[in-house]
Structures are given as C-alpha cells and as structure tokens.
C-alpha positions as CSV (number, residue, x, y, z in Angstrom):
1,X,-33.5,-47.5,-33.3
2,X,-35.9,-46.2,-30.6
3,X,-35.3,-42.6,-31.7
4,X,-37.2,-43.3,-34.9
5,X,-40.6,-43.4,-33.2
6,X,-42.8,-40.4,-33.6
7,X,-44.5,-38.6,-30.8
8,X,-47.9,-40.1,-31.6
9,X,-46.4,-43.6,-31.7
10,X,-44.8,-43.0,-28.2
11,X,-48.1,-41.8,-26.8
12,X,-49.9,-44.8,-28.2
13,X,-47.3,-47.1,-26.6
14,X,-47.9,-45.4,-23.2
15,X,-51.7,-45.9,-23.7
16,X,-51.2,-49.6,-24.5
17,X,-48.9,-50.1,-21.5
18,X,-51.5,-48.6,-19.2
19,X,-54.0,-51.2,-20.3
20,X,-51.6,-54.2,-19.5
21,X,-52.9,-57.2,-17.6
22,X,-52.3,-58.2,-14.0
23,X,-49.3,-60.6,-14.6
24,X,-46.6,-59.5,-12.0
25,X,-43.6,-60.1,-14.3
26,X,-45.4,-58.5,-17.2
27,X,-46.2,-55.5,-15.0
28,X,-42.5,-55.0,-14.1
29,X,-41.6,-55.1,-17.8
30,X,-44.5,-52.9,-18.6
31,X,-43.6,-50.3,-15.9
32,X,-39.9,-50.3,-17.1
33,X,-41.0,-49.8,-20.7
34,X,-43.6,-47.2,-19.6
35,X,-40.9,-45.3,-17.7
36,X,-38.5,-45.5,-20.7
37,X,-41.2,-44.3,-23.2
38,X,-42.2,-41.4,-20.9
39,X,-38.5,-40.4,-20.5
40,X,-38.2,-40.5,-24.3
41,X,-41.4,-38.3,-24.6
42,X,-40.0,-35.8,-22.2
43,X,-36.7,-35.7,-24.1
44,X,-38.4,-35.3,-27.5
45,X,-40.6,-32.5,-26.1
46,X,-37.5,-30.7,-24.7
47,X,-35.8,-31.0,-28.1
48,X,-39.0,-29.7,-29.8
49,X,-39.0,-26.7,-27.5
50,X,-35.4,-26.0,-28.1
51,X,-35.7,-26.3,-31.9
52,X,-38.8,-24.0,-31.8
53,X,-36.9,-21.4,-29.9
54,X,-33.9,-21.6,-32.2
55,X,-36.2,-21.3,-35.2
56,X,-37.9,-18.2,-33.7
57,X,-34.5,-16.6,-33.0
58,X,-33.3,-17.3,-36.6
59,X,-36.5,-16.0,-38.1
60,X,-36.2,-12.8,-36.0
61,X,-32.6,-12.5,-37.2
62,X,-33.5,-13.0,-40.8
63,X,-36.5,-10.7,-40.7
64,X,-34.4,-8.0,-39.0
65,X,-31.7,-8.3,-41.7
66,X,-34.3,-8.2,-44.5
67,X,-35.9,-5.1,-42.9
68,X,-32.5,-3.4,-42.6
69,X,-31.6,-4.1,-46.2
70,X,-35.0,-2.7,-47.3
71,X,-34.5,0.4,-45.2
72,X,-30.9,0.9,-46.4
73,X,-32.0,0.7,-50.1
74,X,-34.7,3.2,-49.4
75,X,-32.2,5.5,-47.7
76,X,-29.8,5.3,-50.6
77,X,-32.7,6.0,-53.1
78,X,-33.9,8.9,-51.0
79,X,-30.4,10.3,-50.6
80,X,-29.8,10.1,-54.4
81,X,-33.2,11.9,-55.0
82,X,-32.5,14.6,-52.4
83,X,-28.9,15.1,-53.8
84,X,-30.2,15.5,-57.4
85,X,-33.0,17.8,-56.2
86,X,-30.5,19.8,-54.1
87,X,-28.2,20.0,-57.1
88,X,-30.9,21.4,-59.3
89,X,-31.9,24.0,-56.7
90,X,-28.3,25.1,-56.2
91,X,-27.7,25.4,-59.9
92,X,-30.9,27.5,-60.2
93,X,-29.8,29.8,-57.4
94,X,-26.4,30.2,-58.9
95,X,-28.0,31.1,-62.3
96,X,-30.2,33.7,-60.6
97,X,-27.3,35.1,-58.7
98,X,-25.2,35.4,-61.8
99,X,-28.1,37.1,-63.7
100,X,-28.7,39.5,-60.8
101,X,-25.0,40.3,-60.4
102,X,-24.7,40.7,-64.2
103,X,-27.6,43.1,-64.2
104,X,-26.1,45.1,-61.3
105,X,-22.7,45.2,-63.0
106,X,-24.3,46.4,-66.2
107,X,-26.2,49.2,-64.4
108,X,-23.0,50.2,-62.5
109,X,-20.8,50.6,-65.5
110,X,-23.4,51.8,-68.0
C-alpha cells in the first residue's frame, strides 16, 4: 500500500511531519514516520536512477542497431550500384577489345 505514494506526496508528508507539535509521544511517532518516509524516498530515488540508466542503455542499443541497419542497407545499395556500373564498364572494355582485335586480325589476313 505505501508504495503507491508518489514522490511529491512523500515530500509533502515529510514537510508535514517537520511541522508537528511538541507532544512527546506524537514526536516519537512522527520521527518514526519521518524516518520511514525518508527511507522510502531514498529507495524510490535509487530505483529512478537505475531505471533511467537502464533506459539510456536500451536507447543506445536501439539507436546503434537502427544506425547499423541503415548503414547496411546503404552498403548493399552502393554495392549493387557499383557492381552494375562495374559490369557496364567491363562489357564496354570487352567490346572495344573485340573490335580492336577484329580490326587487327582483318589487317593481318587481308
């Protein structure tokens, strides 16, 4: 039940406790409650820090994965473009070589 309090509610309870009267028995109860609420605040702050750290790690992991996929897709696209361009250049060179060799053979035998 006590874990359902928000951080702001816990802080307001601490403020209220600090304004307690002078009754000795009430002061003991108030001090005990104050200590419990402060411990709860510390616990919740620790959990908040841990969750924030986990979130940052997960976000870095997700961003890195997304960036890698983007780079990989770009690499594959570039590789396909280079391969096609390379193929066109090789075919052009082969055609030129065949024409030159054909001309040389014609001159040799004619």
